[in-house]
N, C-alpha and C positions, 0 to 999 in steps of 0.2 A: 652748152657752155662749159668751159674748162675751168676749174678753179684750183688754185694753189695755195697752200697754207704755209706761212713762214713763222717760225718760232725763235725767239731770241733767249740765249742762255748766257748771261753775263759771266758767270763763275768759270765757266769753260770757254768763254769767248768764242761762241759758235752760233751760226744760223742754220737751222735745219729747215729744209725745203720738202714739202710734202705734196703729193698729188691728192686731191679730195675726190674719190670716185663717187659716181652716182649712186652706188649701193650704200654709201655711207661709211666707208672705211678709208684709211690713209695708206699711201705707198711712199716710202721715203726715196726722194730723187737725188738729194745733194745734201752734203754737210759743208758749210763754208766756214773756215777759220778766220775770225775777223780781227783786225788790228786794235783789239781793246775790248773793254767791257761793254758788249752791245746791250742796249736797253730799248729806248723808245723806236718804234718804227711806223711808217706810214706808206701807202702807195701813192704815186703820183696820179692826178686826175685822169690823164691820158693812158694809164695802166703800163707805161714804158719802164718805170723805175720804181726801186725799193729804196726809200730813205731811211737811214739808220743812224741813230745817235750813239756816240761811243764816248768812254772814259778811260783813263784819267786825263788823256790829251783830248780836250773838249772839241768835238768836231762832228759834222754830219757826213756821212759817207753815202754816195749814190751807187747803187748797183743796177745795171741794166738787166731787165727781165726778158729772157728769151721768149720769143712769141710762141715757139712750138711746144715748149714743156714748162715754162716758168722758172727754169734755172737761172742763176745769178752769175754776173761778171762785174767786177769793180769798174766804174766809169769815172769817178771824180770825187772830190770831197772839198769841204770848207771848214775853216776854223769858226768856233763859236765862242761868244763872250761869257759862257757860263756852262756848267755841267748840265747836259740835257735831260730833263726829266720826262718831257713829253714833246713830240714833234707832230705838226700837221701842217696842211698847205691850204692855200685859198682855192676856190673852185675852178679858177682859170690856169692854175699851174704856173703863175708868175712869181709866187712867193711862198717860202716855208717859214713856219713859226717855230721857235724853239723856247719852250718855258723851262726855267731854271728854278728849282726849289731852293738850292743852296745860295744862289746869287741873287735870288729875289726879283728876276727880271724876265722878260719876254723879249726875244730878238726876232726881227724880220729879215730874212735872208732872201737876196734876189736869185731866181732860178732862170738860167740862160739855156734855152733849148733842153730844159729838164735837169741841167746840171747846177748844183749849188755855187754861188759866187759871192759877192761881197754883201756885207751887212748894210741893210737900208736903213735900219733904225732899231733902237732899243729903248724899252720902257722900263724904268727902274722903280724901286720902292714898293715892290709886290712881295711882301714877306710870305714865304712858303708857296710861291708861285707853282702851281701843279699841273696846268694844262692851258691851252689856247685853242679856242673852238670858234671858227668862222660861222657866222649865221648863214642861212640858206640863201639869202639875197646877196652874199659875198661883200656885204658892207660893214657889219659890226662883229668886231673880235671880243669874244667873252673870255675873260682870263681870271679864273678863280685863284685868290690869294688866301691859301688855307689858314695861315696864322692870323689873318686879319678878319676873318669871317666875312669876307666881301668878294664879289665878283666884279671886276673892272671892266667897263665897256668903252671900246675905242673904235672910232671910224677908221677904216682902212683906206687911205688916199690912194689915187692912181700911182703915185710914185713911191708906195710902200711905207709911207709915214703912218704912224699911229697917234690920232688925235683924240683926246678925251672927250667924250660925249657929255651932254647935259641932259639928265643926270650922269656923273661920271662912274657910278656904281650902284649896284644893288647889294643888300646885306642879308645874311642869314641869321638865324638865331645864334646867340653867343655860344662859343664851344662846338659849333658844328663842323667847321673845317671843310668847306666846299673844295672838291678835288677833280672829278672828271664829268664831262657833259655829253648829251646827245641831243638832237633835234628830231620832232616829229616830221614825217613827210609832208604834212599839211602845212608846214612853215609857222604855225601858230603857237606851237609850245616847245619848251625846252625842259630837259630833265637833268638834275644835278645830284651826284651822290656825294654825300657829306661823310669825310673819312672818320672823325673823332666821335661823332654820336650814331654812326651807321644808319642814316636816314636819307630819303630821297625827297628832294624838293621839285615841284611842278611850277614852272615859270610860264606865265602868260606873256607873249611877246608884245602884244599890243592890245590894250583895251580901247575903247570908242575914244579915249583921249589921248591915245598914244603913249600911255605909260606901260612900264613893265612891272609886274607884281607876282608874288609868289601866291598861288591860288591852292596849293595843297602840300602837306608834308606828311610822309609816311614812315613809321619805323620799320626798318627791313629785318629785324632780328627775330628768331623764334621765341615764342612766349617763354618766360622764365630765364632767359639768357641773362648771366650776371657777370660775365667776365669782361675783360677790356674790349671795347668796341674798335674795329680797325678795317673799315670798309675801303675798297680799292678801285673797282672798275664798274662801268656800267655801259649796256648796249641794248639796242632796239631792234626788233626784226624789221625787214624792209618794208612790210605792209603796215608797221606801226601798230600791231595788235598786241605784242608781247614785249615786255621790258624785263631786263635782268640785271642784277647787281650782285657783287661778291663781297664777302667778308673774310679777312685772312685769319683772325683768331678762332672762328667758328668753323672755318673751312667748308663754307656753304654758299650756295647760289640761291638768292632769292628770286621768286618767279612773280611778276606782276601781269595782271591784265591791264589793258588800256582802253578806255572808252573810245567810241567811234570817232568822237571830235578831238580826242587827245588830252582833255582837259582833266580826267579823273583816273587815278591809279587804284587798283585793288590788289592786295596780296593773295596769290593763289596757292603758294606752297614754298617749301625750302628743300633744296637738293644737296645733300652731302656730296663733297667733290675732293679733289685732290688737295693735299695738305698745304696750306697757305697759299690760296689762289690769288696771286698778284695781277694776273691779266687773264682775260678770255676774249673770244669774239664770235660772231654769228655769220654763217656763210650767206652768200648773196641769194640764195633760193628761199632762205629763212626756215630751212629744214633741219639745220645741225648747228650745235654749239660746241665750240672746243675750248676748255679750259686748261690752264697751266698751273701746275703745283710747284711753288718755289721751293719747297722743302721736300717734296716728294720725287722730283727730277723726272716727273711724268706729265703728259697731257692726257686729258680724257675727252673722248667724243660723245656727244649725246644727241639723239634724235629728239626733236621738238614735236610734241604731240598735241593735236587740236582736241578739244576746243580751249583748254585753258593754258596751254604752252607748257605743260609739265615735261619733265626731261626723263628720257630713257637711256641709260648708259649703254653704248654700243661696243666700245674698245677703249683701250688705254695703252699708251706707247711710251717707251723711255725715250728721253731726249738728252740735250746737254745738262750741265749742272746749273740749278737755279733758275729755271726757265720763268720768265716774267712777262713776256709780250707775245701776243698772237695777232698776226695780220693775214687777212685773206684777200687774194686777188682773182679776178674773174676776167677770162677772155673769151671771146666768141670761138666756138669749135670750128 
């Protein structure tokens, strides 16, 4: 398989395109000058497009991904009803979701043959809305509202409308600040990193009675850490065995092992990384992790080592200014 890494640097308004080589190093293929401060990114389910949220003119831009080398060419764009903090898609590639922290909303954008079109729906009243995460069955949209210590649950209808479920939300402990999420490949558990207390919650998606409940909360910080907690991102290896989360104040990646059924996490260690790691990602083989330092203006590439999932730094690379998002695409060789 061929893997391409995209890094977004809003301060220099650039997207860097890298080839991830099988040996575990990167080759720079392209630097794209974007029409604004590029921040969140996501790959379309069919791997044909990279969607990028930009400011200060709030919009999503679709870049066509070249099949032969993963390079980008602009293909279309659509206006957004709020500054894009996080973007994602449903699994069918029919809709794009844009979560806006400042506007306190999540918008559903129709995708027409992969290109963003009109707004299908907007859900408001989500203070500190920080991400939108579609469930593995493509039915429930999980939307963390950081300032309200709750994750709102919406059913995604066939026509792109968001309908509040019953119950309409799950809540965290006060002051946690739920932010980003990932789902276990067995579809039974979800994991949410909490920005304000730097913890990770494990959510059981369905108990025998059909309820959603938090079954574990773990502190992700090293022992003795006494500074301001400021967690950012969370990712899971494709096999569901290793989970990682980052904290920007400590500039650290926390390494968790995941039980076979996905229900229990255990902290395995902490990896110092680039200064103020706002975003990172894991490649599709589960062998490598790439972290972006918002204040170091570099990305670092790590090998994921078995059996604990500990990280071994292999290389670091200069990118644009203020890198904060890492997205990885895979195409068949």
